[in-house]
C-alpha positions as CSV (number, residue, x, y, z in Angstrom):
1,M,16.7,4.5,-2.8
2,T,20.2,6.1,-2.2
3,G,20.9,9.5,-2.7
4,L,18.6,12.4,-3.1
5,N,15.9,11.1,-1.2
6,R,14.8,8.8,-4.0
7,R,11.8,7.4,-2.0
8,E,11.5,3.9,-1.4
9,A,8.0,3.1,-2.7
10,F,9.1,-0.1,-4.4
11,L,6.0,-2.0,-4.4
12,L,3.7,0.9,-5.9
13,A,6.4,2.8,-8.4
14,G,7.9,2.8,-12.0
15,A,6.8,1.0,-15.0
16,A,6.4,1.6,-19.0
17,A,3.3,2.6,-20.1
18,V,1.6,0.4,-22.5
19,A,0.1,1.6,-26.2
20,P,-3.5,2.2,-26.6
21,A,-5.6,-0.9,-27.6
22,A,-9.3,0.2,-28.1
23,A,-9.8,-3.1,-29.6
24,A,-8.7,-4.9,-26.5
25,A,-11.5,-3.6,-24.2
26,A,-14.2,-5.3,-26.5
27,A,-12.5,-8.7,-26.3
28,D,-12.6,-11.2,-23.3
29,P,-9.3,-13.1,-24.0
30,A,-8.0,-16.0,-22.1
31,L,-6.4,-14.1,-19.5
32,P,-2.9,-15.0,-18.3
33,T,-3.1,-16.6,-14.4
34,V,1.1,-16.5,-13.9
35,W,3.3,-13.7,-14.8
36,D,6.4,-13.8,-17.1
37,L,9.7,-12.6,-15.3
38,T,11.6,-12.8,-18.5
39,P,11.2,-9.3,-19.2
40,L,13.0,-8.5,-16.1
41,Y,15.7,-11.5,-16.4
42,P,15.7,-14.3,-18.6
43,N,16.8,-16.6,-15.9
44,P,18.0,-16.8,-12.4
45,A,21.8,-16.7,-13.8
46,A,20.8,-13.9,-15.9
47,W,20.2,-12.0,-12.3
48,D,23.5,-13.1,-10.7
49,A,25.4,-11.8,-13.6
50,E,23.6,-8.5,-13.4
51,R,23.5,-8.3,-9.6
52,A,27.6,-8.6,-9.9
53,A,27.9,-6.2,-12.7
54,V,25.9,-3.5,-10.4
55,E,28.0,-4.1,-7.3
56,A,31.0,-3.6,-9.6
57,E,29.5,-0.1,-10.3
58,L,29.3,1.2,-6.2
59,P,32.9,1.9,-6.1
60,K,32.7,4.0,-8.7
61,L,29.9,5.8,-7.4
62,A,32.0,6.0,-4.1
63,A,34.6,7.6,-6.4
64,F,32.4,10.8,-7.1
65,K,32.8,12.0,-3.4
66,G,33.6,15.5,-3.4
67,R,32.9,16.5,-7.0
68,L,29.4,17.5,-6.9
69,G,30.4,21.5,-6.6
70,E,32.7,21.6,-9.3
71,S,30.4,22.3,-12.5
72,A,26.7,22.5,-13.3
73,Q,27.8,19.8,-15.6
74,G,29.2,17.8,-13.7
75,L,26.5,17.2,-11.0
76,R,24.4,16.6,-13.5
77,A,26.7,13.9,-15.2
78,I,27.3,12.4,-11.4
79,L,23.6,12.4,-10.6
80,Q,22.7,10.6,-13.9
81,S,25.2,8.1,-12.9
82,I,23.5,7.4,-9.4
83,S,20.3,7.1,-11.1
84,D,21.1,4.6,-13.5
85,V,22.6,2.6,-10.9
86,N,19.9,3.1,-9.2
87,K,17.3,1.9,-12.0
88,R,19.0,-1.2,-12.4
89,L,19.0,-1.8,-8.4
90,E,15.3,-1.7,-8.2
91,R,15.2,-4.1,-11.0
92,L,16.8,-6.1,-9.3
93,F,15.2,-6.2,-6.2
94,V,11.9,-6.8,-8.0
95,Y,12.7,-9.8,-9.9
96,A,14.4,-11.4,-6.2
97,T,11.5,-10.3,-4.6
98,L,8.5,-11.6,-7.0
99,K,10.2,-14.8,-7.1
100,G,10.5,-15.0,-3.7
101,D,6.6,-14.1,-2.9
102,E,5.9,-16.9,-5.3
103,D,6.7,-19.8,-2.9
104,L,8.0,-18.4,0.8
105,Q,9.3,-22.0,1.4
106,V,12.4,-21.9,-1.5
107,A,15.3,-21.8,0.5
108,V,17.4,-20.2,-3.0
109,D,14.5,-17.4,-3.5
110,Q,14.5,-16.3,0.2
111,E,18.3,-16.0,-0.3
112,R,18.0,-14.0,-3.4
113,R,15.8,-11.8,-1.9
114,Q,18.1,-11.2,1.2
115,T,21.0,-11.0,-1.3
116,A,19.3,-8.3,-3.1
117,Q,18.2,-6.0,0.4
118,A,21.9,-6.8,1.1
119,L,23.0,-5.1,-2.3
120,L,20.4,-2.0,-1.5
121,A,22.3,-1.6,1.6
122,K,25.5,-1.3,-0.3
123,A,24.3,1.3,-2.4
124,G,23.3,3.4,0.5
125,E,26.9,3.1,2.0
126,A,28.3,4.3,-1.4
127,T,26.2,7.2,-2.0
128,A,25.6,8.1,1.7
129,W,28.0,11.1,0.8
130,V,25.5,12.3,-1.6
131,N,23.0,14.4,0.4
132,P,25.8,15.7,3.0
133,E,27.3,17.1,0.0
134,V,24.5,18.8,-1.9
135,L,24.1,20.4,1.4
136,G,27.3,21.8,1.7
137,M,27.4,23.2,-1.7
138,G,24.0,25.1,-0.3
139,R,20.6,26.9,-1.9
140,V,22.7,29.5,-3.7
141,Q,25.5,27.2,-5.6
142,I,22.4,24.4,-6.3
143,E,20.0,27.4,-7.7
144,G,22.9,28.5,-9.8
145,F,23.8,25.4,-11.2
146,L,19.9,24.4,-12.1
147,A,19.9,27.7,-14.0
148,A,23.3,27.0,-15.8
149,E,22.3,23.5,-16.6
150,P,19.0,22.6,-18.2
151,G,19.8,18.9,-18.0
152,L,19.3,19.2,-14.5
153,A,15.9,19.8,-14.5
154,K,14.6,16.5,-13.5
155,F,17.1,16.2,-10.4
156,R,15.5,19.8,-9.5
157,F,12.7,18.4,-6.9
158,G,15.3,15.8,-5.1
159,L,17.9,18.7,-4.9
160,M,15.3,20.9,-3.1
161,D,13.8,18.5,-1.1
162,T,17.2,17.5,0.0
163,L,17.7,21.0,1.2
164,R,14.7,21.1,3.0
165,L,15.3,18.1,5.0
166,A,19.1,19.6,6.0
167,P,18.2,19.6,9.9
168,H,17.6,15.7,9.8
169,T,20.3,14.9,7.6
170,L,23.8,13.5,9.1
171,D,27.5,13.9,8.0
172,E,29.0,11.4,5.6
173,Q,29.5,8.9,8.3
174,G,26.2,9.0,10.0
175,E,24.4,9.0,6.6
176,A,26.6,5.8,5.9
177,L,25.8,4.2,9.5
178,L,22.1,4.4,8.5
179,A,22.4,3.1,5.2
180,G,24.3,-0.1,6.5
181,A,21.3,-0.2,9.2
182,S,18.8,-0.9,6.7
183,N,19.0,-4.8,6.1
184,P,19.1,-5.8,9.5
185,L,16.4,-3.3,10.5
186,S,14.1,-5.2,8.1
187,G,14.3,-8.5,10.0
188,P,11.1,-7.8,12.2
189,G,9.2,-8.2,8.7
190,A,11.0,-11.4,7.6
191,I,10.7,-12.9,10.5
192,R,6.9,-12.1,10.9
193,G,6.5,-13.4,7.1
194,Q,8.1,-16.8,7.9
195,L,5.9,-17.4,11.1
196,V,3.1,-16.4,9.5
197,A,3.3,-18.1,5.9
198,S,5.2,-21.8,6.7
199,D,5.9,-21.8,10.4
200,I,2.8,-21.4,12.1
201,P,1.0,-24.9,12.2
202,W,-2.2,-23.7,10.8
203,P,-5.7,-25.9,12.1
204,T,-8.0,-27.1,10.0
205,V,-11.7,-26.7,10.6
206,K,-14.9,-27.6,9.1
207,V,-16.9,-24.8,7.4
208,G,-19.9,-25.6,5.5
209,G,-19.3,-29.4,5.7
210,E,-16.1,-28.9,4.0
211,D,-12.5,-29.1,5.9
212,V,-10.5,-25.8,5.0
213,R,-7.0,-25.0,6.3
214,L,-6.9,-21.6,8.2
215,D,-3.9,-19.9,6.8
216,L,-4.4,-16.3,6.1
217,Q,-6.0,-17.0,2.4
218,G,-8.5,-19.8,4.2
219,Y,-9.1,-17.6,7.3
220,M,-10.1,-14.7,5.1
221,L,-12.5,-16.8,3.0
222,A,-14.1,-19.0,5.9
223,R,-14.9,-15.8,7.7
224,T,-17.2,-15.2,5.2
225,A,-19.1,-18.2,6.0
226,S,-23.4,-18.2,5.7
227,D,-23.6,-20.0,9.2
228,R,-22.8,-18.2,12.2
229,A,-21.7,-20.9,14.2
230,D,-19.2,-21.5,11.4
231,R,-17.8,-18.6,11.5
232,K,-17.6,-18.1,15.1
233,T,-15.6,-21.7,15.2
234,V,-13.3,-20.1,12.3
235,F,-12.2,-16.8,14.3
236,D,-12.1,-18.8,17.8
237,T,-9.9,-21.6,15.8
238,F,-8.0,-18.7,13.7
239,Y,-6.6,-16.4,17.0
240,A,-5.7,-19.3,19.4
241,A,-3.2,-20.3,16.5
242,F,-1.8,-17.1,16.8
243,K,-1.8,-16.7,20.5
244,G,0.6,-19.5,20.6
245,F,3.0,-17.3,19.0
246,E,2.0,-14.0,20.6
247,S,5.4,-13.9,22.3
248,S,7.5,-14.3,19.3
249,L,5.1,-11.9,17.1
250,G,5.2,-9.0,20.0
251,A,9.2,-9.4,20.1
252,A,8.9,-8.9,16.5
253,L,7.0,-6.0,16.4
254,S,8.6,-4.5,19.3
255,A,11.8,-4.4,17.5
256,K,10.5,-3.0,14.3
257,V,9.0,0.0,16.8
258,Q,12.5,0.1,18.7
259,G,14.5,0.2,14.8
260,D,11.7,3.4,13.9
261,I,12.6,5.3,17.0
262,F,16.1,4.3,16.4
263,G,16.1,6.1,12.9
264,A,13.8,9.4,14.2
265,R,16.0,10.0,17.3
266,A,19.2,9.5,14.7
267,R,17.8,12.1,12.3
268,K,17.1,14.4,15.3
269,Y,13.2,14.4,15.1
270,D,11.2,14.5,18.3
271,S,8.9,11.5,17.5
272,S,8.9,8.4,15.2
273,L,5.7,10.1,13.8
274,A,7.4,13.3,12.5
275,A,10.1,11.3,11.0
276,A,7.6,9.3,9.1
277,V,5.5,11.8,7.9
278,D,8.4,14.1,7.3
279,R,9.9,12.3,4.5
280,P,7.0,13.0,1.8
281,N,6.3,16.5,3.6
282,I,3.0,15.7,5.0
283,P,2.0,17.8,8.2
284,Q,1.3,16.1,11.2
285,D,-2.0,17.4,11.4
286,V,-3.2,15.6,8.5
287,Y,-2.7,12.0,10.4
288,R,-4.2,13.4,13.7
289,T,-6.8,15.4,12.1
290,L,-8.0,11.5,10.5
291,V,-8.0,10.2,13.8
292,A,-9.8,13.0,15.2
293,E,-12.5,12.9,12.4
294,A,-12.9,9.2,12.4
295,N,-13.5,9.1,16.0
296,R,-16.2,12.0,15.7
297,G,-17.7,9.7,13.4
298,L,-17.9,6.6,15.4
299,P,-21.7,6.7,16.0
300,I,-22.2,6.3,12.4
301,L,-20.0,3.1,12.3
302,H,-22.0,1.8,15.2
303,R,-25.2,2.7,13.2
304,Y,-23.7,0.9,10.3
305,F,-23.3,-2.7,12.8
306,E,-27.2,-2.3,13.7
307,V,-28.5,-2.2,10.1
308,R,-25.8,-5.1,9.6
309,R,-27.3,-7.0,12.1
310,R,-30.8,-6.4,11.3
311,L,-30.1,-7.7,7.5
312,L,-28.7,-10.6,9.2
313,G,-31.2,-11.5,11.3
314,L,-29.1,-12.2,14.3
315,A,-30.3,-11.0,17.9
316,D,-27.0,-9.5,18.5
317,M,-23.8,-8.8,16.8
318,G,-20.7,-10.5,17.1
319,Y,-17.3,-9.4,15.8
320,W,-17.4,-12.8,13.7
321,D,-20.5,-11.3,11.6
322,I,-18.5,-8.4,10.4
323,Y,-17.5,-10.2,7.2
324,P,-20.7,-12.3,5.5
325,A,-22.9,-10.5,2.7
326,V,-25.9,-9.0,4.2
327,T,-28.0,-10.2,1.3
328,K,-27.2,-13.6,-1.2
329,L,-25.4,-12.7,-4.4
330,D,-25.1,-15.8,-6.4
331,T,-22.8,-14.2,-9.1
332,R,-19.6,-15.5,-9.3
333,F,-16.5,-12.9,-10.6
334,D,-13.9,-15.0,-12.2
335,L,-10.8,-13.3,-13.6
336,A,-12.1,-12.7,-17.1
337,T,-15.6,-10.8,-15.5
338,S,-13.6,-9.1,-13.0
339,R,-11.8,-7.8,-15.9
340,R,-14.7,-7.0,-18.1
341,L,-16.5,-5.5,-15.1
342,S,-13.5,-3.3,-14.2
343,L,-13.5,-2.1,-17.6
344,D,-16.6,-0.8,-18.0
345,A,-16.8,0.7,-14.4
346,M,-13.7,3.1,-15.3
347,R,-15.1,4.6,-18.2
348,P,-15.7,7.7,-16.3
349,L,-11.7,8.2,-16.2
350,G,-11.9,8.5,-20.4
351,R,-10.5,6.9,-23.2
352,E,-6.7,7.2,-22.5
353,Y,-7.2,5.3,-19.5
354,G,-9.4,2.6,-20.8
355,D,-7.5,2.0,-23.5
356,A,-4.3,1.5,-21.8
357,F,-6.3,-0.6,-18.9
358,A,-7.7,-3.1,-21.6
359,R,-4.2,-3.4,-22.9
360,A,-2.5,-4.2,-19.4
361,T,-5.0,-6.3,-18.4
362,T,-4.3,-9.0,-21.0
363,Q,-0.8,-9.2,-20.4
364,P,1.4,-11.9,-18.4
365,W,2.0,-9.4,-15.3
366,V,-0.1,-11.3,-12.8
367,H,0.3,-14.2,-10.6
368,A,-3.6,-14.5,-9.9
369,Y,-4.4,-17.2,-7.7
370,P,-3.7,-18.7,-4.4
371,Q,-1.1,-21.5,-4.0
372,K,0.7,-23.2,-0.9
373,G,3.6,-21.1,0.5
374,K,2.5,-18.1,-1.7
375,R,2.8,-14.6,-0.1
376,A,-0.6,-13.7,1.1
377,G,-2.8,-10.2,-0.1
378,A,-2.5,-8.4,-3.2
379,Y,0.1,-5.7,-4.3
380,V,1.6,-4.2,-7.3
381,F,5.3,-3.7,-7.8
382,G,6.0,-1.5,-10.5
383,A,10.0,-0.5,-9.6
384,A,11.4,-1.9,-12.8
385,Y,11.0,1.5,-14.6
386,D,12.0,-0.2,-17.8
387,V,9.7,-3.0,-18.2
388,H,6.1,-2.7,-16.7
389,P,4.3,-3.2,-13.3
390,Y,3.8,-6.7,-11.9
391,M,0.9,-7.9,-9.5
392,L,0.1,-10.2,-6.9
393,L,-2.8,-11.3,-6.4
394,N,-4.8,-14.4,-4.5
395,H,-8.0,-14.3,-6.7
396,T,-11.3,-15.6,-5.3
397,D,-14.6,-15.7,-7.4
398,N,-16.3,-13.4,-5.3
399,Y,-17.0,-10.0,-4.9
400,E,-14.1,-9.1,-2.6
401,G,-12.0,-11.1,-5.5
402,L,-13.7,-8.4,-7.5
403,S,-13.1,-5.6,-5.9
404,T,-9.3,-6.2,-5.3
405,Y,-8.7,-6.6,-8.9
406,A,-9.9,-3.6,-9.5
407,H,-8.0,-1.9,-6.6
408,E,-4.8,-3.6,-7.8
409,W,-5.5,-2.2,-11.0
410,G,-5.6,1.4,-10.2
411,H,-2.0,1.2,-8.5
412,A,-0.8,-0.7,-12.0
413,M,-2.6,2.5,-14.0
414,H,-1.4,5.1,-12.0
415,T,2.4,3.8,-12.3
416,L,1.5,3.5,-16.3
417,L,0.7,6.9,-16.4
418,A,2.9,8.6,-14.1
419,Q,5.8,6.6,-16.0
420,K,4.5,7.8,-19.5
421,A,4.4,11.4,-17.6
422,Q,7.7,11.4,-16.1
423,P,11.1,10.5,-16.2
424,Y,12.6,7.9,-14.0
425,E,13.6,10.1,-11.6
426,L,10.3,11.6,-11.2
427,S,7.8,8.8,-11.4
428,S,8.0,7.4,-7.9
429,Y,5.2,8.7,-6.6
430,P,4.8,8.4,-2.7
431,I,2.2,5.7,-1.0
432,F,0.0,8.8,0.3
433,T,-0.8,9.2,-3.6
434,A,-0.6,5.7,-4.5
435,E,-3.5,4.5,-2.7
436,V,-6.0,7.3,-4.1
437,A,-5.6,5.7,-7.2
438,S,-6.6,2.1,-6.3
439,T,-9.7,3.4,-3.9
440,V,-10.8,5.6,-7.2
441,N,-11.1,2.5,-8.8
442,E,-12.9,0.2,-5.8
443,L,-15.4,3.2,-5.6
444,L,-15.9,3.8,-9.4
445,L,-16.6,-0.1,-9.5
446,V,-19.3,0.0,-6.4
447,E,-20.9,2.6,-8.3
448,H,-21.3,1.1,-11.5
449,M,-22.6,-1.9,-9.8
450,L,-25.1,-0.1,-8.1
451,K,-26.1,1.2,-11.3
452,G,-26.7,-2.5,-12.8
453,A,-28.4,-3.6,-9.6
454,K,-32.1,-5.3,-10.7
455,T,-33.2,-6.5,-7.4
456,R,-33.6,-5.0,-3.8
457,D,-31.1,-7.9,-2.6
458,A,-28.5,-6.8,-5.0
459,R,-29.1,-3.4,-4.2
460,L,-28.3,-3.7,-0.4
461,F,-25.5,-5.8,-1.1
462,Y,-23.9,-3.2,-3.0
463,L,-25.0,-0.4,-0.7
464,D,-23.3,-2.5,2.0
465,R,-20.0,-2.7,0.0
466,V,-20.3,0.9,0.1
467,C,-20.4,0.6,3.7
468,E,-17.5,-1.7,3.6
469,V,-15.1,0.4,2.1
470,M,-15.9,3.1,5.0
471,R,-15.5,0.4,7.5
472,A,-12.8,-1.4,6.2
473,T,-10.8,1.3,4.5
474,F,-11.3,4.3,6.7
475,Y,-12.4,3.4,10.1
476,R,-10.5,0.0,10.3
477,Q,-7.2,1.6,8.5
478,T,-7.7,4.5,11.4
479,M,-7.8,2.0,13.8
480,F,-4.8,0.6,12.9
481,A,-3.2,3.8,12.4
482,E,-4.3,5.1,16.2
483,F,-2.7,1.5,17.3
484,E,0.5,2.4,15.7
485,L,0.9,5.8,16.9
486,A,-0.1,4.4,20.6
487,I,2.5,1.4,20.6
488,H,5.3,4.2,19.0
489,E,4.4,6.8,21.9
490,T,4.3,3.8,24.4
491,A,7.6,2.7,23.6
492,E,9.0,6.4,23.2
493,K,8.2,6.7,26.8
494,G,10.5,3.9,27.6
495,E,7.7,1.7,28.5
496,A,8.0,-2.1,27.2
497,L,6.0,-3.7,24.2
498,S,5.3,-7.6,24.8
499,G,2.6,-9.5,22.7
500,R,0.3,-9.3,25.4
501,R,0.7,-5.7,26.2
502,L,0.0,-5.2,22.5
503,S,-2.9,-7.6,22.1
504,A,-4.2,-5.2,25.3
505,L,-4.0,-2.2,23.7
506,Y,-5.2,-3.4,20.1
507,L,-8.4,-5.0,22.2
508,D,-9.2,-1.5,23.6
509,L,-9.4,0.3,20.4
510,L,-11.0,-2.9,18.7
511,R,-14.2,-2.3,21.3
512,R,-14.4,1.3,21.3
513,Y,-14.4,1.4,17.2
514,H,-17.1,-1.5,17.1
515,G,-19.1,0.1,19.9
516,P,-20.7,-1.9,22.8
517,K,-23.3,-3.8,21.0
518,V,-20.7,-5.9,19.1
519,A,-19.0,-8.5,21.1
520,I,-15.5,-9.0,21.0
521,E,-13.3,-12.1,22.5
522,E,-9.9,-11.2,24.3
523,V,-8.0,-13.7,22.2
524,Y,-9.0,-11.2,19.2
525,G,-6.8,-8.8,20.5
526,L,-4.1,-10.8,18.5
527,E,-5.2,-9.1,15.4
528,W,-2.5,-6.6,15.0
529,A,-0.4,-9.7,13.9
530,L,-2.1,-9.9,10.5
531,P,-1.2,-6.5,9.1
532,G,2.0,-6.9,7.5
533,H,2.6,-3.2,7.3
534,F,3.0,-2.6,10.8
535,F,6.2,-4.8,10.8
536,D,7.4,-3.7,7.5
537,Y,7.0,0.2,7.5
538,D,6.2,3.2,9.9
539,F,3.1,4.9,9.9
540,Y,2.0,3.4,6.6
541,V,-1.6,2.3,7.0
542,Y,-3.3,5.8,7.8
543,Q,-2.7,6.8,4.4
544,Y,-5.1,3.9,3.2
545,A,-7.7,5.9,4.9
546,T,-6.6,9.3,3.8
547,S,-6.7,8.1,0.2
548,V,-10.4,6.6,0.4
549,T,-11.4,10.1,1.7
550,A,-9.4,11.3,-1.1
551,G,-10.6,9.1,-3.6
552,A,-14.2,9.2,-2.5
553,A,-14.1,13.4,-3.2
554,F,-12.4,12.7,-6.3
555,V,-15.1,10.1,-7.7
556,E,-17.8,12.8,-6.7
557,R,-16.3,15.4,-8.6
558,I,-15.7,13.2,-11.8
559,L,-19.0,11.6,-11.7
560,K,-20.6,15.4,-11.2
561,G,-17.7,17.3,-13.4
562,G,-17.5,15.9,-16.3
563,V,-14.0,16.2,-18.1
564,A,-12.5,18.8,-16.3
565,A,-12.8,17.2,-13.1
566,R,-11.3,13.7,-14.5
567,D,-8.6,15.3,-15.9
568,A,-7.4,16.9,-13.2
569,Y,-7.9,13.9,-11.1
570,L,-5.6,12.2,-14.3
571,G,-3.2,15.2,-13.8
572,A,-2.7,13.7,-10.1
573,L,-1.7,10.4,-11.4
574,K,0.7,11.8,-14.0
575,A,2.4,13.8,-11.5
576,G,4.2,10.7,-10.0
577,G,6.7,11.9,-7.6
578,S,7.2,15.3,-9.6
579,D,5.6,17.6,-6.2
580,Y,4.9,16.8,-2.5
581,P,1.7,14.3,-2.4
582,V,-0.3,17.0,-0.3
583,E,0.2,19.3,-3.0
584,V,-0.4,17.1,-5.9
585,L,-3.8,16.5,-4.2
586,K,-4.8,20.1,-3.7
587,R,-3.8,21.4,-7.6
588,A,-6.5,18.7,-8.4
589,G,-8.9,19.9,-6.1
590,V,-8.9,18.0,-2.9
591,D,-7.4,19.7,0.3
592,M,-6.1,17.0,2.8
593,T,-5.0,19.4,5.6
594,T,-8.8,20.4,6.4
595,P,-11.2,18.5,7.9
596,E,-13.5,19.1,4.8
597,P,-13.1,16.0,2.9
598,Y,-13.5,13.8,5.9
599,R,-16.4,14.9,7.1
600,A,-18.0,14.9,3.3
601,L,-17.1,11.2,3.5
602,L,-18.9,10.3,6.6
603,T,-22.1,12.3,5.4
604,R,-22.0,10.0,1.9
605,F,-21.7,7.0,4.5
606,S,-24.7,8.4,6.6
607,R,-26.7,9.1,3.5
608,T,-26.1,5.3,2.5
609,L,-27.2,4.1,5.7
610,D,-30.4,6.2,5.1
611,E,-31.1,4.4,2.0
612,M,-30.3,1.0,3.7
613,E,-32.7,1.2,6.4
614,A,-35.4,2.7,4.2
615,L,-35.1,-0.6,2.2
616,I,-35.3,-2.5,4.7
617,G,-37.9,-0.6,6.5
């Protein structure tokens, strides 16, 4: 958002806390499956009216220019006025996004989203003078005002962060220019979203004798098919469909990278990576250490693929053999079952967490099931501070659906706890800590399922789920991060990024990470087009890998360390955006600036493989 570097963690920030509801944990209610957006606005007309009202406030914010330094009380009043408008802007954006994601083919809803994005850009322009003016006041005056006016306490962190970023803050004209550019620079993500959701003619194939439409959701489900020939057909057909759009998707991603480079250079950073990690004050060494430690641990990943090959009874291993379950698990996890198991799995987090979780999961905050035109994937959007978080799922009644349910509720609970503990101005946590909350839930879930596993096959299934967390969240996201770094560094050297070049770069990484014994067809190099994060954010995905690393450390501490470890973890969630994320985690006992958490994670992965190998003999 605009003013004082309030972070734009729209998908994972802000929400009102729910009251404890211990009785709900014992119940198994009929769960709502479609979200109710009326707490945001009763209807689109109300949204339109609020949009107009907020737009009318923007000239008033611009009129404050030149007055920040008049008095401590005046500074507090001006910052509060900006904060109040930001809160209303975020609520508008939440509604527009949620309505748009229900069906990407509904033009009026996509237009509303664009209108909201344009309003955010206007707000940025109206307050572009704030940070330069804070810098003009200087540290001595700011600290004097903070001492004189207690009401400025909630703005302290933002003010100090603005001073920290002084070398990368432009003058008023420059800040206004960058704020105005935010809307057109979001174009690559919108283009890729429309192509994938509605323009690419997804093919239909036979899987298990049934016709399956291979859009993103269909592909994600069909790639787990038990028949190997079906899986190969799914992969070949799906990526062939992408291949026809390689040039267009490449042009979109290249434009996104150039936009990142433009922003970094405009703010006087040496690289796009430096610009991205400096916003939340994360040392570049964290990013590079992650990549180095993942590469150091590739032999463990390759060992896992050999275990998987043996469990599947295959003579060789292909990339299309990554996703099917290694043992049969007949259990189906519908939404109610997912809720019940998640509640049980979260018991180590204590009564406060469990009661709030039980109550929240019965509310109409979730759009649960796939439908034509709906946005793929899953997310929590909690930026409507005075309402509650909303969750988009595309629930499937398998373990992946259950795990996603637990993961996304980790985000929602982080939002609830942060909001309860922090004022609006400090509740918006960065992605670096956001993904810790979700991966802790995933890991607690699989630990719970392992405890309840009654058979060898069930135990192998859940041990494989532990391995899959390592593969998909640590190694795969680090591979994505290495790809993202490579394409930015390639462009920063002045080299072109065509769709074909992107596919070649990605294919090299894909083959290195999976090792020489996993067959990977050349067309699978198009997989870079799947993660929407590449098109929407800069240097985002590495935080999944750092988060599973921190999450694993927290889970081990919580399960072994009792109340003190649990409270330290919950304290990190409640901190919200009141401090830098690396410091929040360090205070809770996990230091991400060292190699140790990564090496501990890889040691755990190796121990899991030891048990699997012992079980299969």
